[in-house]
C-alpha positions as a LaTeX table, in Angstrom:
\begin{tabular}{lrrr}
\hline
Residue & $x$ (\AA) & $y$ (\AA) & $z$ (\AA) \\
\hline
Met1 & $-52.48$ & 18.79 & 6.96 \\
Pro2 & $-49.96$ & 21.64 & 7.19 \\
Leu3 & $-50.63$ & 24.51 & 9.51 \\
Asp4 & $-51.47$ & 27.72 & 7.64 \\
Asp5 & $-53.78$ & 30.73 & 7.87 \\
Glu6 & $-56.73$ & 28.79 & 6.52 \\
Asn7 & $-55.99$ & 25.57 & 8.48 \\
Pro8 & $-55.27$ & 26.38 & 12.08 \\
Ala9 & $-54.31$ & 23.31 & 14.06 \\
Glu10 & $-54.92$ & 22.21 & 17.64 \\
Asp11 & $-52.38$ & 20.53 & 19.83 \\
Leu12 & $-53.05$ & 18.52 & 22.99 \\
Val13 & $-50.86$ & 19.73 & 25.88 \\
Gln14 & $-50.61$ & 18.83 & 29.54 \\
Cys15 & $-50.92$ & 21.55 & 32.17 \\
Pro16 & $-47.75$ & 21.77 & 34.31 \\
Tyr17 & $-49.88$ & 22.61 & 37.36 \\
Cys18 & $-52.90$ & 20.33 & 37.43 \\
Gly19 & $-51.81$ & 17.67 & 34.95 \\
Glu20 & $-54.97$ & 17.85 & 32.83 \\
Phe21 & $-54.74$ & 17.58 & 29.06 \\
Val22 & $-56.07$ & 20.60 & 27.19 \\
Glu23 & $-56.26$ & 21.49 & 23.47 \\
Ile24 & $-54.74$ & 24.77 & 22.35 \\
Thr25 & $-55.14$ & 26.33 & 18.91 \\
Leu26 & $-51.95$ & 27.06 & 16.96 \\
Asp27 & $-51.87$ & 30.11 & 14.71 \\
Ser28 & $-49.36$ & 30.39 & 11.87 \\
Ala29 & $-49.93$ & 34.18 & 11.69 \\
Gly30 & $-47.79$ & 34.63 & 14.86 \\
Gly31 & $-44.56$ & 33.75 & 13.10 \\
Arg32 & $-42.25$ & 30.72 & 13.10 \\
Val33 & $-41.36$ & 31.09 & 16.83 \\
Gln34 & $-44.06$ & 32.26 & 19.23 \\
Asn35 & $-43.91$ & 32.90 & 22.98 \\
Tyr36 & $-47.02$ & 33.84 & 24.89 \\
Val37 & $-48.93$ & 33.30 & 28.13 \\
Glu38 & $-52.17$ & 31.23 & 28.16 \\
Asp39 & $-54.30$ & 30.16 & 31.14 \\
Cys40 & $-55.26$ & 26.55 & 31.71 \\
Glu41 & $-58.93$ & 25.93 & 30.98 \\
Val42 & $-59.16$ & 23.66 & 33.99 \\
Cys43 & $-57.22$ & 25.26 & 36.88 \\
Cys44 & $-56.88$ & 28.81 & 35.39 \\
Arg45 & $-53.15$ & 29.03 & 36.22 \\
Pro46 & $-50.90$ & 30.70 & 33.60 \\
Trp47 & $-48.47$ & 28.84 & 31.32 \\
Asn48 & $-45.59$ & 30.08 & 29.28 \\
Val49 & $-46.19$ & 28.66 & 25.81 \\
Thr50 & $-43.45$ & 28.33 & 23.15 \\
Val51 & $-44.37$ & 27.25 & 19.64 \\
His52 & $-41.88$ & 26.46 & 16.87 \\
Leu53 & $-43.43$ & 26.14 & 13.43 \\
Arg54 & $-41.41$ & 24.00 & 11.04 \\
Ala55 & $-41.03$ & 24.53 & 7.29 \\
Asp56 & $-43.07$ & 21.40 & 6.62 \\
Gly57 & $-46.08$ & 22.92 & 8.43 \\
Ser58 & $-45.74$ & 20.85 & 11.60 \\
Ala59 & $-45.31$ & 22.40 & 15.03 \\
Ser60 & $-43.55$ & 21.76 & 18.32 \\
Val61 & $-45.21$ & 23.13 & 21.47 \\
Thr62 & $-43.59$ & 23.48 & 24.90 \\
Leu63 & $-45.33$ & 24.55 & 28.12 \\
Ser64 & $-43.79$ & 25.65 & 31.39 \\
Ala65 & $-45.27$ & 26.94 & 34.62 \\
Gln66 & $-45.32$ & 30.72 & 34.82 \\
Asp67 & $-43.42$ & 30.66 & 38.12 \\
Glu68 & $-40.47$ & 28.59 & 36.80 \\
\hline
\end{tabular}
């Protein structure tokens, strides 16, 4: 199902600090390219999150440690 305002999607990502897998919610309202900081639900350390929304509705998510 394509990502849109009525169908937010979740993506499973791996924390660059503790290695745990966590689901994050993707929001199409933020634009095609999004950069923001989100804390890990497990270890509470901050990630830099980059989301690229594609024309077909799919998404690519990249995480990096805040201190990189």
